C-alpha positions, -999 to 999 in steps of 0.1 A, spaced: 343 -598 518 377 -607 536 371 -623 564 393 -626 589 380 -654 609 371 -677 579 410 -668 573 423 -672 604 409 -709 605 414 -721 578 454 -709 580 451 -723 612 433 -757 605 466 -761 583 491 -751 605 475 -779 625 475 -805 604 515 -798 599 520 -797 632 506 -830 633 525 -846 604 556 -837 615 557 -836 656 565 -869 673 535 -893 682 523 -890 712 532 -931 712 569 -928 707 594 -930 736 599 -912 754 559 -912 757 556 -890 781 579 -862 767 557 -861 732 526 -862 753 535 -832 767 551 -818 736 517 -819 718 499 -812 749 515 -774 749 511 -774 708 478 -780 705 462 -761 731 439 -729 719 468 -709 706 460 -680 685 488 -696 662 490 -656 649 529 -659 649 531 -690 621 499 -671 604 521 -642 597 545 -658 585 522 -674 559 506 -640 550 537 -625 546 552 -656 521 513 -652 501 521 -617 498 553 -615 480 543 -652 461 507 -666 458 518 -701 455 544 -701 481 543 -732 496 579 -735 513 571 -714 542 542 -739 562 575 -754 577 588 -723 588 560 -712 598 556 -739 622 590 -742 634 579 -703 645 555 -716 667 572 -747 679 594 -716 696 568 -695 706 550 -718 727 587 -736 738 594 -698 752 555 -698 769 564 -732 788 596 -720 805 578 -682 808 550 -708 828 579 -721 852 582 -716 888 614 -701 885 601 -678 862 565 -658 860 551 -693 882 517 -697 868 497 -720 869 475 -719 839 481 -712 800 452 -702 770 423 -718 795 439 -752 810 471 -762 837 503 -751 822 534 -777 817 546 -782 847 513 -785 870 505 -814 841 542 -834 835 559 -819 866 586 -791 863 619 -812 853 592 -824 821 582 -790 816 617 -777 813 625 -806 789 595 -800 769 609 -765 764 641 -779 751 630 -804 728 607 -773 714 632 -754 704 655 -781 696 627 -793 668 619 -759 662 656 -757 643 652 -793 632 622 -782 609 639 -750 592 675 -767 582 651 -787 561 644 -751 539 672 -738 525 664 -698 520 663 -685 478 686 -668 464 700 -642 471 695 -650 507 722 -673 523 706 -708 523 709 -709 563 693 -669 567 658 -687 577 677 -702 605 697 -669 613 666 -649 614 649 -672 642 681 -676 661 689 -637 662 649 -633 676 654 -660 700 684 -654 714 698 -633 743 697 -604 721 658 -610 712 634 -627 734 656 -649 759 674 -606 764 640 -590 768 630 -622 791 662 -617 814 652 -578 814 617 -584 822 631 -608 852 647 -578 873 622 -556 862 591 -544 884 570 -510 881 590 -498 910 623 -493 891 600 -480 857 623 -465 829 606 -457 797 637 -472 782 641 -507 801 606 -511 792 610 -507 751 636 -528 759 620 -557 769 590 -550 744 608 -546 713 629 -578 723 605 -600 747 578 -597 723 577 -580 689 611 -593 682 594 -626 672 561 -614 656 597 -599 634 608 -623 628 575 -641 613 568 -616 590 600 -613 580 612 -655 574 581 -655 554 593 -630 534 628 -643 526 609 -677 520 588 -665 488 624 -646 482 611 -607 494 636 -577 479 655 -557 502 626 -528 500 601 -557 507 620 -570 534 622 -535 553 588 -528 546 581 -562 565 605 -559 594 583 -527 604 555 -539 602 566 -560 620 581 -545 649 556 -522 654 529 -548 654 544 -566 680 548 -537 699 514 -531 696 508 -565 706 521 -563 735 509 -532 751 474 -549 743 486 -580 758 494 -556 789 459 -539 793 443 -576 790 463 -583 819 451 -550 842 414 -552 823 402 -584 817 395 -615 835 413 -651 839 382 -668 819 384 -645 784 424 -646 784 429 -681 794 461 -665 823 456 -654 852 440 -618 848 461 -591 876 492 -614 876 511 -585 864 504 -558 893 504 -588 915 543 -596 909 549 -560 905 559 -566 871 570 -535 847 542 -531 821 529 -499 795 499 -502 817 515 -495 852 535 -467 836 515 -449 814 482 -459 826 455 -478 804 440 -447 785 473 -437 769 486 -473 766 455 -479 745 465 -448 723 502 -460 717 488 -489 705 465 -478 681 491 -451 673 517 -485 663 491 -499 643 487 -470 623 524 -470 617 521 -510 608 496 -503 584 516 -476 569 543 -502 564 523 -523 542 521 -494 513 550 -508 506 543 -540 492 529 -543 462 512 -578 464 480 -591 484 483 -578 519 446 -580 528 451 -604 553 484 -588 574 463 -558 576 430 -568 590 451 -590 615 468 -556 623 433 -532 629 424 -566 651 455 -565 678 432 -533 692 399 -554 697 421 -580 712 404 -603 747 427 -627 751 
């Protein structure tokens, strides 16, 4: 019987070994920067994005090894977004993944540079893995850049900064969730699939899965912020309401948010029907989104 817990633990070990191998050592000058980068990357993260990348690759080719470096590139980029998201100019959070945020631990200037360094490192790693034919050799770089830039995560962050529950609209909320969260989850499965040589139909299925999964993930995050506690979720609970942020819960309420998340997971699971390979890990990850506690 498939165990998601065992699968995630095994994949995390693989990913963290690769991260440790490829990241600069904390003894290398500038030591404070490299120590801070490692502090942020090796906190208690779920590694859901790089795990999705590997799971998608292995659904296409069980022996695929070329998705590992792209997977840790995704994790480096994701960590950069968290470091910058926590800054005083953004959400001004002092807790992330159960411990002090980078700007609290290392100072604001160093935190900015940590984010910059992790973002740059992500593309350094991606540049070492050419995509297989029929994709252009630089397709993996293009995928992550599009997901992370002004038409992806950064665009979503800009709209999120300017939005509040007092100036709410369904269209704006959907834009924020699609760009700030779903774009990178969608890119994670697309990058894994491309690295393994997925065809056009398979890539479309992964795109639909990743987008619906990402939206459900963010809605669940909104629910956890409203209903969880700081100790459990590893960051300040209730911060969305405190900061008057536009969230699915603020706009629709907890019950409607749970239903919407469940509907999106059903759609994500249906998308996997178009993939002939081994998709049980992807199915289990999707179902687990609804049971998240952190």
